[in-house]
Structures are given as structure tokens and as C-alpha cells.
N, C-alpha and C positions, 0 to 999 in steps of 0.2 A: 539524610540518606541518598537523596538525589534521585534521579531518573537514569535508568539503564536502557540503551537501545541495542538490541541483537538484530542483526540482518541475516536471514537465513537463505537469501537468494530471491530473485525476481522482486515482487512487491510484499514478500513475506517477512515480516519483522515482529519482534516481540518487544513491547514498551513496559518496562517495570517501572511504576511510579507509586508511591504511598502503599507499598505492600500489596498491590494489585498488578496482575499480569495481563496484559492486552496484546492480543495476536491480530495481525492484519493480512488480510486476503491470503490465507493459507493454501500453498501449492506444495504437495509432498510427494511428487511422482517424478519418475526418471523421463518419462516421455508422456507428452499430450499432443495428440493428432499429429500434426506435420513436425512438432517441435520435440527437440531432445534436449535433456539437461547436459551441458557441456563443461559447466565450471561448478565445482563444489560437489560434495555428496549429497544424497537426499536427506533432508534435514532428519535429526535423530528423534526417537520418541518424545523426548523432553520438551521439544519445539512445539508438539502438540498441547502442551499442558498450559491453559489459560482460564482465567475467571470470565474472560469475555471476548468474542472474535468479532471484528470490524470487517464487513465486506463493503468494497467502493462502488462496484457496479456488476453486471451480470456476465460479461465476457468469461469464458470458461476457465482462462488462466488467472482469474481473479475470484470468480464464484464456482470453485471446484468441488463438486458434491462428494467425490471419493475422499479428497482430503478432509472435508468437514467431517466425515462419518469417522474420522480417526479422533474425534474430540470426546472427551468424557461425557455421559450422559448427564444432561441438565445444564451445561455450559450455555451461557448467555450469548445468542448470536443476533448481531445488528446488521440489518441487510435493508437496502434501499425499498421504498414501498413498492408493492406490486411484485417483489422478486418471487414469493412463492407461487403466485398465479403464472408467471412466466417461465418458471422452472420446476416441473411437476417433481422431479426427483428431490427438489428441497423439501416439498410437502411432506414426503416421507420420513424426513429427519426431524419433523415437528413434534415436540413432545406432547402436544395434545393429540396426536394421532399415534404416536409412538412412545410407549412408557420408558425406552433407552435413549429418546431422542435429545434434541436441543431447544433450549427456550428461545424462540424466534421473535424479535421484535423489529417491526418495519417502521422506517423513518423518512421523512423529507428533510430537505435543506432547513435548518433553523430549529430542527428538534433537537431535545436534549434528553440524554439518558444517564441515570445516575448509576453508578458501577462501584459499591464500596464507598471508598474515600474519592473517589475519580467523578467527575462530570465530563460526558461524552456529547459534543455538539457536532451535528452534521452540517456541512457546508457545502455549497455547489461546486460543481467541476464542469468544465467545457469538455465534454466527451460524449460519444454515442453511448448511452446506458442500455441499449436492447442486448438480448441474448444472442440474437442473429441479426446479420446486417440487412434484413428485410422485416416488413411488417410493423405495425404501431409501436411507439415508443411509450410503453407503460411504466417503465421504473427510470427514475433520475439516475445519473452518475453523480456520485458524491464524494467528498473528502471529510475528514474528520479532524476535530480538536479535540484533544485529551489533555484535561486539566486537573492538575493535583498539585504537586510541590512545583511541577514545572508544567508549562503549555506546550502540547507536541502536536505538530500538524502533520497528518498522514494524507498526502494529496491524491493517492490513488492513481487513476490516470487522468490528465487533465492538459489542456492547452492554456495559454495566456489568456485571460479574459478582463473587459473592463470591470472595475470594482473589485478586483480579486483581493486586494490589501483589506478592504472594508468588510467584505464577506468573511474572510478567515479571521480578521482581528489580530491583536497582538499575540506572537508566538516567542517562544525561546528556542525551540528546535523545529526543524522542517525536513520531513522524510520526502525528498522529491525524485519522481521517475526522471530519467535522463536519457533512455535509450528505448530500443524496441526490436523489432525483428530484422532491422537492415538500415541501410542508408537513407531512406526516403520515409520521413515521418510527416504526417500531416498536421495542420494547425491544431487538432484535437490531441496532441500530445507535446510534451516538453523534451527537447533534445538539451545537450549539454550548455549550449549558448541561451536558449530560452529559459532553461531551468536557473540559470545565473541571473537572468533578467528578473524572474520572479523573486529571486533573493533581494533585489534592489527595492521591490515593492514591499515584500514581507518584512524584512530588517529582522530576521531572527537573529539570535546570538550564535547559533550553530546549525549546520546542515549536514545531512547524511543523504548522498546519492543511492537510489535503488533503481530496479526495473531495467537493468542492463546486465549483458554478459552472460547470464544463466542459462537460458534456453535459446537454441539456434534452430532454424529450419534445417531439416534432414537435407543433406546434399549440398550445402552451402559452406561446408567446413574449410574447403581450401579457396573460396572465393571471398575476396574482400573481408578476410577474417578480422581485420584491425577495426571494422565497423562494430565488431560485438565487444572486442577488447576495450577499445579506447574511450568510450562515452565517460566512464567514472574519472579518468585523468584528464579528460577534455573538461569536465565540469570543474575539477579542482582549478585548472588554468583560467577558465573563464570567470569563476567566482573570484579569484585573486584579483582579476581585472577589473571587474565591474562592482563587486561587493567585498572588497578587502577587509572589512571589519567582521565579516562572518568567518566562524572557525569551521572549516570544512572536515569531515571524517571520512574518508574514503576506507569502507571496512571491507574485508574478505569474508566470505560465507562462513557463517557461524561464529564470526567475532563481534565482541560487544564493545560499546564505549559508554562512558559517563560523560555526557557532554559538559555539563557544568563544571567538572573538575579540570576540563582541558582548556578553558578559555585563558 
């Protein structure tokens, strides 16, 4: 049957493998603080259908409680350890407090969770995992490796870091962030060139660029718009230069790909 990847925009993807649907970092709104969705419609209701949901870190564009509230009662929610303590609204969604809530599991890097026929392993990320840019860091930023018929790496938000390939392990498909809110991304993010360098280390068979072009800061529509449109295409070109053996799939919002069939 193979693995099917659907990109809904930003870091939100559905990974279908072995009859199990896993959703990543769901963000189902038109506007978030100073950010406005500029490309693609808000994902349809079927995007919220999942057996399990993975949250990579606590930033509100990755752990968005209103989007999580759209999930069906009893959905398994995997979050970085300490997330409920740092995000009070998340505690309200916990099925132990709310009978229509979600089954929340907290994990650290190295932990594994079994979801039907899949194994999900949390792996480290180089990124500030705090909810706010101040205060103690109680929760790690994570990536996840989903193993079933294929091994799919969802990186969340991360920069390159020493030992990345060893921490992630062998994977078939890499879902990598390639952009952000503007032209200046710090070392705790991947831009198109750094994401291509990650491919050199990880050596997946296929890659899908995410986390670009969907949300723009309000007021920047006419200022350097190529900074928001270009990261996906830039990644395709950089990957062809640095990791030519990796099949890169540049998806539109709501588009799906079966990477194994396209190699």
C-alpha cells in the first residue's frame, strides 16, 4: 500500500502508513496573531481526521489549542514532556479532565509510542522549545520518526546540529522545514540551503519541503514577497545540487504524494 504524505500548509501534514493516519502540528486557522494565511484555503474537516497527532514544540503555530480542539474525542496526542504544564489550555483538552478531550502522552527524545501498526520515536531538534521567548525551558523541541511500511521523519522546527543523522537514524522520507516568516532565519531553523545540507546527512530516499509560504506577517504582502514564495523552489534546486539522489516532492496545499511510487 505504501506511505502517503499530504501537506495542508505550514508544518501540518498527514502521514498515512499501514492503515494509520498521523497528523503533524495542526494549524487550521486563517489568522494567528500577526500572521495571516496567504496561500491555500484553511484545511477542510477531513484534515482533522487522525488516529494520532504529533506536536513538535510549544510555539503557537505548532501547538495551537483551537486547532487541536477540532480533533475527535479520544484522539491520541503526542506532545513534548512538560507541555501541559506550560500551556494551561492544553490541560483542558486532556481526556482525564474532559470526557470529550484527547488522550495526551508526553515524550522526551528517545521515547517510543506504539500507534496501531506504527512506532513513533521522538528525536531531538535544535530549536527553542518554550511557549514564550522568556522564562525557563521546561519542554524540549522534538522531531519524530514514524515507522511502518516506511520510515518518515517529521523534523518540526530545527536547525542543523551535530549528530543529527545518528539521532534521527535511517529514514525513507524527510519532511523538512525550509522557510519562516521572512528573509532572516536564525541557526535554530532550516532555510532552503540548510535543509538541503540536512539531506546530505540524512540520506533519505525522498523529501517534502514544508513550513514555508503559508502564513505571512500582516503588512508585508508587498515587501519582498519572493521571500515567502521562493523557499520551496530554492530547496528543490539546492537539493538537486547537494543531494541529487533524493527525490524531492514540492507539493501544493492539500496535495498528496506516495513517495515510494515516485522514485
